[in-house]
N, C-alpha and C positions, 0 to 999 in steps of 0.2 A: 259386340260383333264387328267382322272385320270389315274394312272400307270397298264400297261398292268397286266396281270396276266395268267399263263400256265395253263391248264389243260389237262393231259394224260386220256386215257382210252383204255381198249381194247375191240375190236368190233367182236361179233361171226358175223361167216359168211361173214366176207370181204374177198373173194377169187381172184376177179378178179377187172379191173381199171373199168371197168362199174359201179360194185358194189360201188366202190370207188369215180367216178364223181356224184355218184347218194347222199351218204352221203354226201359229201363237199359242193354240192348243198344247201343239207337240213340243214346244219349246219352254213353256210353263211348266209343265209337267216334271219337268228337272228337279231334281233335289238342289236348292242354291240359286236358283233362278228367282230376281225380284221382280222383272217386269219386263215384257218383250213388245215392240213396239213395231208393226208392219207398216211400209209405205208402198204400197201400190204402183202410184205412180214413177216410184226409182228402183223398185225393184230391191228392196232394200230392208233389211232387218237391224233393229239398235234392240239392245239385247244388256239388261242391268245384272249383274249377276255378283255373288260372293267366291271369290277366287278360291278359299277355304273350302270350298265343298261341290265346285265345278270350275270349267275352266271351257278355254274355245272349242278343242276337239270334241268334248262333248257335246256343245250345243250344234258343231257340224255334225255329227252321226245322227242327233236327234230330227234334224232336216232330213238327212237322207234315208231314214226309217222314216218318215212322214212321206219319202216320195219326191223329194225336192233337192238341187244337186246346189253348193254355195259355188263361190268361185274365190273366196277368201277376202280378206279385206278390202274395202274398196283401192282400186287402181292395182290388185293387183291378179295376176293371171289373166289380164287383158286378152292378148293372143290368142289364147289357150282357147278361151271362151268364144272368140271370133270365130276360131275355127269348128269348134264344137256346133255354134250355131248355124254357121253356112252347111256343113256335114247335113244338120237334121233338117233345113232348108230343101234339100236336096232328097232327102228320102221320102219328106212330105209332099214334097212337086211329083215324085214317082208312083205313090201314093194316090195322089189323085189324078193324076192321068188314068192310072190303072182302075181306078174309081169311075171314075166319068165314062170310060169305055163299056163297064159293067153298068152300069147305070143306064146306059142306051141300050144295053143286050137284055137288062132287066126289065126296063120299060116297054120294051118291043115284045119281051115275053109276054108280060103282062096284059099287054093289048094283043097277044095271039100270034105276033110277028115272028117270034125266034124259039118258039117251044121245042121244034128239034135241036136247035144250039144249047141252049141250057140244060135240054135231057143230057147229051152225049158228056157233061162233064158229071162223075162217078158223085154220090153226094160225101163221099169221105175229103175229097178234094176240093171241095167249096166249102167244108167246113172247117180244113187247113188255110186256104186263100183266107177268109174271115179272120181267124185268128192270129193268121202272118200281119196283114194289113193293118185289125185293129189292135196287135198286142200294146203298141204305148199307151195308147187310151185303158185299156184293162187292166194293164200292170200297174197303173194307180190306183184304177176301183179296186182291185185287190188288194192293195197294201190298206187302202184304209178300211176296208171291210174288216178285214183282220184285225184292226184296231176299233171296232166299233162306230167308225164314220162314215158318213156317206159326204159325198161329191156330186157336180152337177152332173155327172155322165152314170150316176149310179141307176136311173131309172132306164136311159136307154141300155146299159147292158142286161137288164133285166130283159127289156123287150126283147135285146138281140136273143138272147138265150131262150126265150120261149117259141123264137121263132124257129130257131138248130132245135128244139125238144117236137116241135110239130112237123118238123122239115123240110123248113121252106131256108134254104140255104142263102137262095137270091134275097130273099129279103132282110137276111142277116146281114150279108153285104152292102145292101144298098145303108141300110144302119150303121154299119160301118163309115161307111164314105162319107155321108152327112153329119156322122160323129165328127168326124176330121174338117170336115166344111166348118163345123160349129166352130171348132178349136181355131182355127183359121179368123174366122168373122170376129170371134172372140178377143184374139190377139190383135185385129186390125182395130177393133172400134178400141179397147184400150189403149193402141198406139197411137190413135189418132188425139184422144183427150189427152195423152200424158206429153207430146209435144211441145208444147209451149213450156213444161217442166224442163223438157231435156234441152229446148233450145235457151232456155237461163242457164243449165249447167255448163254447155258446150261455150260460155264464154268468157268463163274462167282462163284467165294466162295461165301456161304450165311452167312457164322461164320468166326470170329478168333478167336484165341486163344490169349489172352490178359494177362501182369501180373500186379495185383493193388495192393496196400496195401502189397506187400511181396508176395501175392497168386495167383497162375495162374486160369482164367475162361474163360467160351468160351462164345463168344456174338456175337448178329446179326451184322451184316456191318455196319449197320446204326448207330451203337451203338459206333464205334470204332472211336478215336480222335486222333488229333496228338502229343498229349501228353503220350498216350499208349504206351509200348514197346511189341512190337508183337512176338509172340514164333512161330515159324514153324520148324516141326518133318521131317524125312525124310519119302517122300513118300508123303507127303500133298502139298496143294496148297499154294503159298504167296497170301494174301487177300489183300495186300496194294502196292502202288509205296511207297517205303521205302530206306533208306541207314543202311548197317548191321553196327551192333555194335559191336556184340560179335558173333563167331561160324566162322565156315568154311562150305564152303557146294559145292555141285556139281549140278547147275539148268538144267532144261530143259526149254528154255525163246524161244522154237518153236511158242508156242500161240502169241507170241508180236513180235518177229524178223524173224520169220519163219527159224532159223539157226537150221539143225539139229544134229550139235554137242553142246553137254553141256557146260558152262560156268560155270568157277569156280569165288566163289564169299566169299571174306571176309573180314574183319572190313573195312567200309570205302567203298564196293563198292554199286552200285547203284543198288537195283531191282525191277522187277515189277508184278505186281497184275497178279493173272492168270496164272503164270508159275509155274512149280514143283520142289521141293528139293529132288533129288534124293539121294544124300547122305549127311551126316552132318546135325546138327543143326545151326538155326539162329535166333538171336534177333534182331529185324529191328525196328527200329522207322520210323511211317508214314511221307509220304510227300505228298502224294497225296490218298484221299481213294476214293472207289466208282465211280461214273460217271466221276469225275477228273482223275483217273488215266489212264495208257497210254491204258488199256484194255476197261477202259468202254470210252475212245474217240474212240478206233476202233470199238465198237460196236454202238455207236450214229452215227458213217458217213457210216457205212454199211446200219443201219437202214435209216437215213434220203437220202438216196442214191435216192431213189424213189421218191423224191418230184424236184430234178433233171432231169425230165423226157428231151427223146432227140426229136429232132424236126421231126424224123419219130414216134415216138410213140404218138405227139400231133395229127399230120396228121392221124393216125389210132383212136384214140376216136375222133375225130371230123366226119370221112366216118363214126363210129357206129351212128351218130347220124343222119346221113341222110340217112343211111342204108334202117330203117325201111318205109320210105316213097316211096323209092325206090320200094323196094319188092312189098309194097301194090300197087303200082301202075302198076307191074307185074302182080299182083294177078289179078286185075280189068282188065286188058287188057286181062288175060285167059278166064278171065266170058265172057266177052263182044265177044269174036270171038270164044269160042269152047262150051259155054255153061254147063260147066262141073263142079257141086259143088266138086266132088272129086280131079279134077286137079287144084281145085283152093286151096283146103286146102292142098294137097302138096304141092303147091308153099310157100304158108306159114308158112310148117313145115319144109321143107329144110333148109331154108336160117338161114347161120350160122353167125349169127351177133357177138355170144359171140367170135368165133375163131378170128374173124378179132379183138376185142379188145386184145387176149390174146396175139396175135403171135410177138408183142416188149416186154409188160411188164415181161413174162415170160423168156425171151431170156436174159432181162437186167440182172432180179433178178438172177437166174442162173448163169450169168457172174461176178455181182459183189457180190455175195455169195462164188462164188468157189478161185475169185481173191482174197478174204480178208485172206483165208486159206492159201496163198502161199504167202502172205507178201504183195499182191498190196489193200491198201484202195481205193476204187473210188467211188467219192461221185455222183454219177448219171448218169442216159442215156445218155445226152446230150453228157459229155465229153468223152464217149466212143465213139459217133459218129462223135466228133470231134477229136479226135487221131486216127482215123483212115483212117482220111481224112486228117492230117497234113504232112507241106512238109516241115517245115523248127523248127530246133532245134537250142536252146539259151543255152546258160551253162556257168552257174556261174564258177569260180576256185575255193575260198579257201573252204575246206571244203565240196565241191561237188565233180569236180573232183579229188582234193588231200585228204589230212588226214587230213588238217587242224592243224595241228603241224609241228616247222621243225626237220628235221631230219641231221646228220651231211652223208652227201655224198663223202666227197673226204679228204684227208689228204697229203700234199705235205711239203714235206721236206725240208727245207734251209741250213742244217745243215749236221754234223755228227749223229744227234738225230733220231731213226725212226719213223716211223707213230705213233708204239704205245706209245711210250716216250711222241712223242708231243701231243697226246690225252689226256697222263695221266696228263700232267703237266697242262694243260690247264683243266681239270675237277676238278683236286686239286682245282685251284683258287676258280671256279664257284659252287662247290659241295652244298654250303648252299646260293646260288642264287636261288630267284625264277622266275629268265627271262627265259622267253620260250628257248632262243638258249642256257642258262646256264643249263638248263634240258636235254635240244638236250645233248650237253656234257656230261653230265653226264651218259646219258642213253645209250650213245654210250660205253663209257667206260666199262660199266658194261656189256654190251651186248658182248665186248673182254676176260671179266672177268680181267680188269686191276686192280694193288694196287694203292689207293688212298691216297695221303699224307696231311697231317695237314697244314692248310694254317693260317697264320699271318698277321699282319698290314694289314687287307683288306680295301681298300679303291677302290670306284664308282665314277667313272666319267660319269653323266649322259648323255644317247646318244652317248658315246664313247666307253666306254670299264669298265676293273677291273685291279686292281694291289694288290700284297699281295708276302708276303716273302712263299717259299715255300723250305724246304731244305735248307734254309742258303743261296736260291738265289733271287732275285729281280726279278719277273714273271709277266709279262704285257701280257692281253688279251685282245683284241678289234678291233675297226677300223682302216683304214691307219692316220684319221686324231690323232685318239690316239697316232700312233706311229711317227707321224708328217711325214709321206710318201706322197710324193706326186702323184705318179705313182702306181699302183701294181705291184708285182713282176713280170717279164716276167713268172715264169711256172705257173701263177696262172691266168693269163688275159682271157685265154679260160674260164674259168670257172667264171667269172664276166661277159662275156659275154653272159654267158647263164643265168644268170638272178639270179645266187645264191649269197646270201649272205658270205664275208668273214671274217672270224676271225685269227687275225696275232697275231701269239706269239712268245713274245720276253722275252729274258734269260736274265739278266745282260746285258740288251743294245744291245743286238745282235739278229737279226730274226733269229729264230730256224725252224720255220714251219707257214703254211697257211693250217687253217680251211674252209673247204666252208659247207654252210647248206643252204637247199629248203626243202620247201614244198613239200612232194614227190607225184605222180602222184599213185592212187589206182591203184593196180596190174591189178583189171579187166575191165579199162576203155579201151583200146585200141582194144581187143577184143569186147567191147559192140559197139565201135564206128564204127567199121568194121562191125557188125551185122547191125546197122543203115544205112549204103550204102549200103549192098546188100538188108536192106529192102525200097529201092529207094529213102530216105531222100535227097533233092534235096541240101539245104544249112545245114551247121551244123556252128556255128559261137561262141565262147568264146567270153563270156564279163565281165570284170574283173573291179576290184576299181585299181588291182596291177598296178605297173610300168610296162612299155615297155618291158625292158629287158626281166623280168618275164613272161610277157603274150606271147610274142614273142616266147621263148625258148618251155614252154609248148605247143603252137599251132603247132608249127614245130613239138614237139616229136609225137603228135595223128593226126594231119595232120589237121586241120580245121583254118578256117580263125579268127581273132582276133580282137575284141576293148580294149583298155587297157586305165586303169584312167578316170574310170567311176563312177560318183556319180549315187546312185538308180533314180534318174529322166534319165540320159542320158540311164540308160538301159531300162526303159518305153518306152523311145524314140525310140528306135532300135526295141521294140517289135512294136509300132505304125507303124513305117516305114514301116515294112513286111506286116500288116493288111493294110495297105493301100492299099496296092500292089495289093489285093484281096488272099493272102497267108493265110493259118494257122497254128499259132507258138506254137510250145509248151515250155516252159521255164521249165529249169530243177535247183534249188536252194536249200539252208539250211540256210540262216539267215533272220535278220531281213532287212539287207539291200536289199536283194532279193523279200521281201513282195509284196512291188507295183507292179513289173513285172513279178510276179506268177500271181496276182489277174489278171492285164491286158492280160497275154496271153490269146489266146483261150485253151490250158488246162497248167496250172501249177501244175509242181509235184516236192514235198519236197522228202528232202533225209532224211529218218530217220522219224518215226512218233513218236520215244518216243523223239526226239531231240525238235527244236526251238517252237514253240506253234504258235507264229505271223505267222513264215511260212507256219506252218500245218493250220493255221486257212486260210490263203490267197488263198491257194493251191487248186487244186481240183484232186488232187491223189496224196497221202501220200505213200511212202514205208514204210514198217514196220524196216527193216534191212538197213542199208547205203551198200547197193549191186548195182553196175550200170549192174550187170545182169536182173537185175528185169525192167530194162526201155524198153530196146529191147523188152521182153517178153509181157511190157505192151502193144505196138503197135501191137505184132501180136495177144494178146488176144482183141483187141478191133477191128482187121480188122475179126477174126474170129467171134467175137458175131456179128457185122452189115451182115455179110456173113447169117448167120444164122437166123437172123430178115427180111432179103431181102427174102428168101426161106421159111420162115415162110408166109409171105404176099401172097407172088407168089403163094403157095400152097393152101392158104385159098382162095385168090381171084379164083382162076380156078377153084377150087372146088365149088364155090359157083354159078360160071357160068354154068357148066356143070348141076349142081343138079338142080338151076331153071329152065335151056332148058327143061329137061326130066320130070322135073315136069310140065310145061308150055303145055307140046307136051302129057302130058296124057299117057310119059313111065314110071314112077317113081311113084305109086301108094300111098297115105298117108301111110299105113302102113312101106314101105320100106324108105321112105322118114322120118319118124321119126328115124327112125335107122342109115340112113345115116346123121343124124343131130348130133351125136353125135361121128364118125369118127374124123372131123377134131380136134379135142382136144387132142385125144390120138397122131395124125398125129405132131402136135407143142409138144407136152410132148416128144415125139423120138427123134424130130430132135434137140430142145435146151438143152438136156440131153446131146449131145457133147460138151456142154460147159463146164458138171461139170468133164469133166477128161482132167487132165492136158496135153497138148502137147507144145513141143518146138521145133522149125525148126532150125536147125545150117545154119548160112550161106554159101551160096554158094561160 
């Protein structure tokens, strides 16, 4: 089989999940298409196909036959699309103005005020007006009907035809008017929900200033290469992920990390695309460009979130498919029992199939987009649904609960030297070593502004420690084995029991002190764990490959259960163990060794979207900054979203039942039925818009 190729295209008019379902079906019917993903949030299709069996031209033709226009690969024909949208809006506005005037006349006629005016219009002219003003909608319904598919407007079109059959052209005209109003209301609803997604996409820089051949030039982003030197001045966006070679700057990184405080960047610092240099100038060597940058991955994950639909969303999509025959059966029963064509027309018109299809995706889209702006990348609606039901939280230790680097936590003098003197002596020996413990010693000494001495005759004993001559004295820094000690010294025994790593310092053969190092807990973790308990999390457990003492000490500190000495396969086993009991499991991790467990969990959360690629790809939610405060916020977001989804479905369900009942009993004439049909979309918009506001509930 030939290698598959990918074709991406924008699709105008892709505004609801029902539309996306029809488009996906049209594409997947092509021979050679392996998969088609439709993203309402960005009005985009991503198609994988076998180039030996089909091509992009055939895909575009299939879309055209389905009643949708493509605008080429992403970024192509933008000006033309803008002109088309502008023209369409003007024509639509004229139709709405005409419809509004007509509506006033018809309602007046219905109340007996304008009977003479409407009687002056010949029936054939009224029918012509209806067909002309409703043609954009009627054409799509006709296209779909010829292919055996129904659209959200199929029922209203049947009601419109029923009104014309019984000679009520004025009623048909009002139905057309509210069909157009409904289209605009639905478009407005979707646009409001996708605002956060669009805001993210528009943040991407379009050009970059590079230094080539000794001169500066501005080039398009797709022309930037890893060999270029990118120059960024104050107030400009950084166009690439890269390493700073020269300069010093203050950077607003909120777009990537969500942090409100600016970060300082100097030579050697790593910077991210779409962040803004507030002060200073930088010269940057690119490491990742365009879609491969941290920002590009953010946009891609937000776009593709729609592909992972929640169970409740799939239920709504399936129900929409059964809705038309159900309403048709009610209309037939109404005709049999009441013999009233206008009541039949009202039944067909008032049914709100589109609002049922919109109830879930609009809320999910609003939640995913708004969460991304707050630092939470959620890869799909089904993970929101799972997170809302989760009752088990499993956590990795190193780099997740802790900072992932050792720090000096305790200094125990064993002689006449002070703690600062012991630290300065040890750091002087280790100052040129690259070992993590050596770097921790030097960092601690510098934090205390201690003077370090030059060391000579440096020698390292692998796995044990180092020795050197400092100020004429022989100094040894290392483990008990390095100093031939059989037991920890009494003042330091409790530190070893806490799982800390001990470094013994000896000068001229005499023990002068003990230093304790540990991977320190992130300061926000205890509060976050407390909030998770307050949210009703039944089981929280630490899973780590670290030794028993370190795991036990950390677990006691934050009040959770633990399992130590775990290889990656044992972490997966722990996840499966809970899942076998019917529990919904969330796993939080950051490294390559966590990736299998992240993928196995019902919801995997990766710490830091700019961090480990493998963990991010395996996870279902990524945090754009390493802040544990985002984890309880993710749970709150999921629960709020599912609450909105359920209320949307209940609202539209009750609305349809009441509307169909009133129409079938003759209490709702077709004119009012047409007006009532457009209202649920606005209700769903108002309810889902609550997700665009940031709410954070403190623990009780």
